[in-house]
N, C-alpha and C positions, 0 to 999 in steps of 0.2 A: 337502564342506567344503574339500577340497584345490583343487577347481576355483575356488571363490570366492576363495581366497587368491591364486591365480595371476591371476585377473581383476583383483583389487584392486591388484596390483603392476603389471599390464600397462597399466591405464587411465592412470595418471599418466605413464608412460613414453611412451605414444602421444601424449598431450597435449603433452608437452615437445618431442618430436621434430616434431610437426606445427606447433607455434608458432614454433620457433626456425629451422627449415629449415637444418639443419646442413650440407647438401650444396649450398648455393647457389653456392659457389665452383666447382662442377663444371658449372653451367649458366649460362654467361654469355650472357644473352639479348641484351645490347646488341651482341654481336659478330655476331649473325645478321642477315640481311637481313629487314627488317620490311615489312609490306604498305604502310604509310603512306609509306615512303621513295620509292615510285614515283609518289606523288600529284603531279598537276600542275594548274595553273589552267585554267579553261575560258573561252572568249571570252564577252563579255556577250551577253545575250539579244537576238536580232534579231526585231523585231516585224514581221509581214507588213503590207503596205499595207492600210488600211481598219480596222485593229484598234488599240485603245488599249494603250499600254505599261502594265505593272503599276506600282504605286506602289513605288518603290525608295528612299524617303527613310530607311527604317530598315534598309536592307541593310547587311551587314557588309562593310567595305572593309579589306582587309589591306594594310599598307604594304609597299613593296619593301625588302628587306634588302640593304644595301650592305656587309655584313660578310663576311669569309671564313669558310668552314665550319671548325669545330674539327677538329684532327687526329684521324684515326680511332684508336680504341682497338685495342691489339694484344694478342695472346696472352692472358696472364694478368693484364693490367691490369684493375682493377675497373671496373665500369660507373659512369657519372657519378651514378647515383641512390644509390650506396652511399657512406657517409661515408668520408673518408680516415682512415688510421690516426692515432690520437691519442697523441702522446708528448710529455710535458712535459720540456723541457731544463732542467737545473739551471744556475743562474748560476754562473760561475767564482768560486771562492773567492779572496779577496785575500791 
């Protein structure tokens, strides 16, 4: 009976900790180098003489970006996928 009570108390605690991820501020994944960051474009397909080129009418064409990269995140700055802190400023009283 004592084991059942401790399990009944432990189950909600595990669910809360698993769902809230309270230690996310310790694991800033956006500060680590990710695999997709080294991705590069490949040249278009070269078809040998005597063969037909594949149909590329529905191929995905990515536009060239002419914008500067955003500044890198530093130290304890939150990742961009985290919402900013929300604080409502009170209007000054007249």
